[in-house]
Every structure is written in C-alpha cells, then in structure tokens.
C-alpha positions as CSV (number, residue, x, y, z in Angstrom):
1,M,0.0,0.0,0.0
2,S,1.4,3.4,-1.0
3,G,2.5,5.7,1.7
4,E,3.1,3.0,4.3
5,T,6.4,2.9,6.1
6,G,8.4,-0.3,6.5
7,D,7.4,-0.4,10.2
8,V,3.7,-0.3,9.2
9,R,4.2,-3.1,6.7
10,W,5.9,-5.3,9.2
11,S,3.3,-4.4,11.9
12,R,0.6,-5.7,9.5
13,I,2.6,-9.0,9.1
14,E,3.2,-9.4,12.8
15,H,-0.4,-8.7,13.6
16,W,-1.6,-11.3,11.1
17,L,0.9,-13.9,12.5
18,A,-0.2,-13.3,16.0
19,R,-3.8,-13.9,15.3
20,N,-3.6,-16.6,12.6
21,A,-0.2,-18.3,13.0
22,P,0.7,-18.1,16.7
23,A,3.3,-20.9,16.5
24,Y,5.2,-19.0,13.8
25,H,4.7,-15.7,15.6
26,A,6.4,-17.3,18.6
27,R,9.5,-17.9,16.5
28,L,10.0,-14.2,15.8
29,N,13.2,-13.0,17.4
30,P,13.5,-9.8,19.5
31,P,14.9,-6.7,17.7
32,A,18.5,-6.9,16.5
33,D,21.3,-5.5,18.6
34,P,22.5,-2.2,17.1
35,A,26.0,-3.6,17.3
36,S,25.0,-6.4,14.9
37,L,23.7,-3.9,12.3
38,R,27.0,-2.0,12.5
39,R,28.9,-5.3,12.1
40,A,26.8,-6.0,8.9
41,E,27.8,-2.6,7.5
42,R,31.4,-3.1,8.4
43,E,31.7,-6.6,6.9
44,T,29.9,-5.7,3.6
45,G,31.6,-2.3,3.4
46,R,28.2,-0.7,2.5
47,P,25.4,1.0,4.4
48,L,22.3,-1.0,5.0
49,P,19.1,0.2,3.3
50,D,16.7,2.0,5.7
51,G,14.0,-0.7,5.1
52,L,16.3,-3.5,6.0
53,T,17.6,-1.8,9.1
54,A,14.0,-1.0,10.2
55,W,13.0,-4.6,9.6
56,W,15.9,-6.0,11.7
57,R,15.2,-3.4,14.4
58,A,11.7,-4.7,14.6
59,A,12.5,-8.5,14.6
60,D,15.9,-10.1,14.1
61,G,14.6,-12.8,11.7
62,V,13.1,-16.0,13.0
63,S,14.4,-18.8,15.2
64,P,14.8,-22.3,13.6
65,A,11.7,-24.4,13.4
66,R,11.5,-27.6,15.3
67,A,11.8,-30.7,13.2
68,A,8.0,-31.4,13.2
69,E,7.3,-27.8,12.3
70,D,9.9,-27.7,9.6
71,R,7.9,-30.3,7.6
72,T,4.9,-27.9,7.4
73,S,4.5,-25.9,4.2
74,F,4.2,-22.5,5.8
75,R,7.1,-20.1,5.2
76,L,6.6,-16.4,5.7
77,L,8.3,-15.0,2.6
78,P,7.9,-15.8,-1.1
79,Y,9.8,-18.7,-2.7
80,G,9.4,-20.7,0.5
81,C,11.8,-18.5,2.5
82,D,12.1,-17.5,6.1
83,P,13.9,-14.3,7.2
84,Y,17.4,-14.6,8.6
85,P,18.7,-13.0,11.8
86,V,21.6,-10.6,11.1
87,A,24.2,-13.1,12.4
88,E,22.8,-15.8,10.0
89,A,22.8,-13.4,7.1
90,L,26.5,-12.7,7.6
91,A,27.3,-16.3,8.1
92,R,25.5,-17.2,4.9
93,R,27.3,-14.4,3.0
94,E,30.6,-15.7,4.2
95,L,29.6,-19.3,3.1
96,H,28.7,-18.1,-0.4
97,L,31.9,-16.2,-0.8
98,R,34.0,-19.1,0.5
99,S,32.2,-21.5,-1.8
100,L,32.9,-19.3,-4.8
101,Y,36.6,-19.3,-4.2
102,D,36.6,-23.0,-3.4
103,T,35.4,-23.7,-6.9
104,V,38.2,-21.9,-8.6
105,P,41.7,-23.4,-9.0
106,P,44.4,-21.5,-7.1
107,P,46.1,-20.2,-10.3
108,L,42.8,-18.4,-11.3
109,A,42.2,-16.9,-7.8
110,D,43.7,-13.5,-8.9
111,S,41.5,-13.4,-12.0
112,L,38.5,-14.1,-9.9
113,E,39.4,-11.4,-7.5
114,E,39.7,-8.9,-10.3
115,W,36.4,-10.1,-11.8
116,T,34.5,-9.7,-8.6
117,A,36.1,-6.3,-8.0
118,R,34.9,-5.2,-11.4
119,C,31.4,-6.6,-10.8
120,G,31.3,-4.8,-7.5
121,E,31.6,-1.5,-9.4
122,D,28.6,-2.3,-11.5
123,R,25.3,-0.7,-10.5
124,A,22.9,-2.5,-8.3
125,G,20.5,-4.5,-10.5
126,T,23.3,-5.8,-12.8
127,Y,23.4,-9.7,-12.6
128,Y,25.3,-12.5,-14.2
129,P,23.0,-15.6,-14.1
130,Q,24.7,-17.3,-17.0
131,D,28.2,-17.3,-15.7
132,A,30.0,-20.7,-15.7
133,T,31.1,-20.1,-12.1
134,P,28.3,-19.2,-9.7
135,L,29.1,-15.6,-8.7
136,W,28.6,-14.1,-5.3
137,L,29.7,-10.6,-4.6
138,P,30.7,-9.1,-1.3
139,Q,28.0,-6.5,-1.7
140,W,25.2,-9.1,-1.8
141,L,23.7,-9.8,1.7
142,P,21.4,-12.8,2.2
143,V,18.2,-11.9,4.1
144,A,16.2,-15.1,3.8
145,G,16.6,-18.8,3.0
146,D,14.5,-21.7,1.8
147,G,16.4,-24.3,3.8
148,M,17.8,-25.9,0.7
149,G,20.6,-23.4,-0.2
150,G,18.5,-20.9,-2.0
151,G,16.9,-17.7,-0.8
152,L,16.8,-13.9,-1.2
153,F,19.6,-11.3,-1.0
154,V,19.7,-7.6,-1.1
155,D,22.1,-5.9,-3.5
156,L,24.1,-3.2,-1.6
157,R,25.9,-1.8,-4.7
158,A,25.3,1.8,-5.6
159,G,22.7,2.9,-8.1
160,D,18.9,3.4,-8.4
161,L,18.3,-0.2,-7.4
162,Y,20.4,-0.1,-4.3
163,G,18.7,-2.3,-1.7
164,C,16.7,-4.4,-4.3
165,V,15.8,-7.9,-3.4
166,V,16.9,-10.8,-5.6
167,R,16.2,-14.5,-5.6
168,H,19.1,-16.9,-5.8
169,G,19.4,-20.7,-6.0
170,T,22.3,-23.0,-5.2
171,A,24.0,-22.5,-8.6
172,S,22.7,-19.2,-9.9
173,H,20.5,-16.2,-9.3
174,D,17.7,-14.5,-11.1
175,A,18.5,-12.1,-13.9
176,R,16.5,-9.2,-12.3
177,P,15.3,-8.2,-8.9
178,S,12.0,-9.5,-7.6
179,W,11.4,-6.4,-5.6
180,P,13.0,-2.9,-5.7
181,D,13.5,-2.8,-1.9
182,I,12.6,-4.5,1.3
183,E,9.6,-2.3,1.8
184,S,8.1,-3.6,-1.4
185,L,8.7,-7.2,-0.3
186,L,7.1,-6.6,3.1
187,A,4.1,-4.9,1.4
188,H,3.7,-7.9,-0.9
189,V,3.8,-10.3,2.0
190,A,1.3,-8.3,4.1
191,D,-1.1,-8.1,1.2
192,E,-0.8,-11.8,0.5
193,L,-1.4,-12.8,4.1
194,E,-4.4,-10.6,4.4
195,E,-5.9,-12.0,1.2
196,L,-5.6,-15.4,2.8
197,G,-8.2,-14.2,5.3
198,G,-8.0,-14.2,9.1
199,N,-8.5,-11.1,11.2
200,R,-7.5,-7.5,10.6
201,D,-8.7,-4.8,13.0
C-alpha cells in the first residue's frame, strides 16, 4: 500500500501472524542488537538500506523451526523462504563467498578477485546468471533462506536499485530483482497474508 512505512508493513505482518499463525509468531526473534547492524555494514563495506535496518530493528529474523514444524508448508516469505537473523545473514554471506573461491583453481584466484572487483563496481541491478562459475559478490547480503541453499539477497551496490531484493538458488541467481526494496517485499507479504483471510482490525 502506497504511503506506508516499513514499520507499518511489518506491523501488518506481525499482527496477522499473532492472530492466525501463533506458532510461527512465537519464532520471531527480538529486535536486532544495534552492534550487529554496525557489524553488517562493516563486513559488507556498505550502508544497510533503511528498510532492511528497520525490519531487523523490529525483529531479528526467526528462530529455527522444530523438526516437526519444519515439515509444514508455511514459510513467511515468497519462494518458500524465512527471514534470517543478522548473524545468520552474515554467516551465509561468508559461506557463499568461500564456496565461490573453493570452486576456482588457485592459479585463477587472482583473476576471480579482479572479476568480482569489477562486478562490485557495477550498478545494483546488474546480474550474471549465465556465468559458468556461480558468482557471489561481497556486496550481496542474504536476508532469507529456503532451507535448501536458495533464498533472497539484497544488492548493496550503488545505483537506483540499491537495496533491491533478488532470488538466488544453489548454482545461480535471477537475472533481475523480484522487488525494488525490502519495503516492497514486506508490502507484498502483508497483502498476500491478508488476502488469505483471518483477522484484521
């Protein structure tokens, strides 16, 4: 809905969960520690978008589901994803970066370093889904996962699409963003949940 802040969008989601999915609502973590947000900016070398910061300040992702719950079909975000806490987002980012370099023979490491540096200078919204080697840039920060290696990341590179949300899999990523920012993602989720029914005061 136009004119809504990210806080209002998340409040709509949290309200729906509290009344219609209390078990999932109970998994929401408390607000992120400001130190963890500063760590995210330090490790990525980029400022976090306001919408992402506001989201993590409202709830630091969700705690893992118990085994029985994890077999259920409900996931909060599109593409079967659940939101990461800040610490998990940074751990996943490091895992993707490490996996990238593990796939490249040592003699080509310098070339890969140069390639990722050049890609890091591209504007947000520039993607490389057809690369032979799955690419992961230091400026890409995972924000949600599907439990199978895929998920959503925000692109922290500069440009008009700074902060856009992109779907990725285990071997590639989409050629374009799914949402221009976190606020749009949360608005989409809130609208979808409310269309499912339940209560809204």
